[in-house]
C-alpha positions as CSV (number, residue, x, y, z in Angstrom):
1,M,-4.1,1.3,-3.5
2,A,-4.1,-2.3,-2.1
3,R,-0.4,-2.6,-2.5
4,E,0.0,0.5,-0.2
5,F,-1.7,-1.3,2.6
6,K,0.4,-4.4,2.1
7,R,3.6,-2.3,2.5
8,T,2.3,-0.8,5.8
9,D,1.5,-4.3,7.0
10,R,5.0,-5.5,6.1
11,V,6.7,-2.6,7.7
12,G,4.4,-3.0,10.9
13,A,5.4,-6.6,11.0
14,Q,9.2,-5.8,10.7
15,I,8.8,-3.0,13.3
16,Q,7.0,-5.5,15.6
17,R,9.9,-8.1,15.2
18,E,12.6,-5.2,15.9
19,I,10.9,-3.7,18.8
20,A,10.3,-7.1,20.5
21,N,14.0,-7.8,20.2
22,L,15.0,-4.2,21.5
23,V,12.5,-4.6,24.4
24,R,14.1,-8.0,25.2
25,E,17.7,-6.9,24.7
26,E,17.8,-3.2,25.9
27,L,15.2,-2.8,28.6
28,D,16.6,-3.9,31.9
29,D,14.0,-2.5,34.3
30,P,12.8,-5.5,36.3
31,R,9.6,-3.5,37.3
32,L,8.4,-3.8,33.7
33,G,8.1,-7.6,33.9
34,M,7.7,-9.5,30.6
35,I,6.7,-7.2,27.7
36,T,5.0,-8.8,24.7
37,I,4.6,-6.8,21.5
38,Q,1.1,-7.9,20.1
39,A,0.8,-5.8,17.0
40,V,2.0,-2.8,15.3
41,K,-0.3,-0.5,13.2
42,V,1.5,1.8,10.8
43,V,-0.5,4.8,9.2
44,R,-0.4,5.0,5.4
45,D,2.1,7.8,5.2
46,F,4.4,6.1,7.8
47,S,4.4,9.1,10.2
48,H,3.1,7.2,13.2
49,A,3.0,3.7,14.4
50,K,0.9,2.3,17.3
51,I,2.6,-0.4,19.1
52,Y,0.2,-2.7,21.1
53,F,1.8,-4.5,23.9
54,T,0.9,-6.5,27.0
55,A,2.8,-7.0,30.3
56,M,3.0,-9.9,32.7
57,A,4.6,-10.2,36.2
58,G,5.7,-6.5,36.4
59,S,5.4,-4.5,39.5
60,L,4.2,-1.4,37.7
61,G,0.6,-0.6,36.7
62,M,-0.6,-0.4,33.1
63,A,-0.3,3.5,33.0
64,E,3.2,3.5,34.4
65,T,4.4,0.8,32.1
66,T,3.0,2.6,29.1
67,R,4.5,5.9,30.2
68,L,8.0,4.3,30.5
69,L,7.8,2.6,27.1
70,N,6.6,5.8,25.5
71,D,9.6,7.6,27.4
72,A,11.8,5.1,25.6
73,A,10.2,5.6,22.2
74,P,12.9,8.0,20.9
75,F,15.6,5.5,21.7
76,F,13.5,2.7,19.9
77,R,13.0,4.9,16.9
78,H,16.7,5.7,16.7
79,E,17.6,1.9,16.9
80,L,14.9,1.1,14.3
81,G,16.6,3.6,12.1
82,R,19.9,1.7,12.4
83,R,18.2,-1.7,11.8
84,M,15.6,-0.9,9.1
85,K,16.1,0.7,5.7
86,L,13.2,3.2,5.7
87,R,13.1,6.6,4.2
88,T,10.4,7.8,6.7
89,L,10.7,6.2,10.3
90,P,7.4,6.6,12.1
91,E,7.0,8.1,15.5
92,L,6.3,5.3,17.9
93,H,3.2,5.3,20.3
94,F,3.0,2.5,22.8
95,V,-0.7,1.4,23.7
96,Y,-1.5,-1.2,26.3
97,D,-3.5,-4.0,24.5
98,E,-6.5,-4.9,26.7
99,S,-7.9,-7.5,24.3
100,V,-6.0,-10.2,26.0
101,E,-7.4,-9.5,29.5
102,Q,-10.9,-9.0,27.9
103,G,-10.6,-12.4,26.3
104,E,-9.6,-14.0,29.5
105,R,-12.4,-12.2,31.4
106,L,-14.9,-13.3,28.8
107,A,-13.7,-17.0,28.9
108,S,-14.0,-17.1,32.6
109,L,-17.5,-15.7,32.5
110,I,-18.5,-18.3,30.0
111,E,-16.9,-21.0,32.1
112,L,-18.9,-19.7,35.2
113,A,-22.1,-19.6,33.1
114,V,-21.6,-23.1,31.8
115,K,-20.8,-24.5,35.3
116,S,-23.7,-22.7,36.8
117,D,-26.1,-24.0,34.0
118,S,-24.9,-27.6,34.5
119,E,-25.3,-27.4,38.3
120,H,-28.9,-26.0,37.7
121,H,-29.7,-28.9,35.4
122,Q,-28.5,-31.5,37.8
123,N,-30.8,-30.3,40.6
């Protein structure tokens, strides 16, 4: 049982590397900006994979970027089939990873609270 999860993790890590390369090499839409593949979660039967990404400096919103990547998913899946030796190639689902933004928001709130607290204690 534990070995099965390890295999999905290994396949997810390989998919993450391959998708990152494909995004860098094959997507030439400047509106997308810089796409970073944060993580790939593959379900146990390898039928689906969620690809978590972030985008910087693009002119498109999160929803539009996600739609464009999901529209390109069949192409990515086809390319993965050429690059990886898997019996079952998962369907790819791109999901915007909000955790980075949430972390930055939280860090700035903490910084603000610390600054406010130190100003309060100085008075």
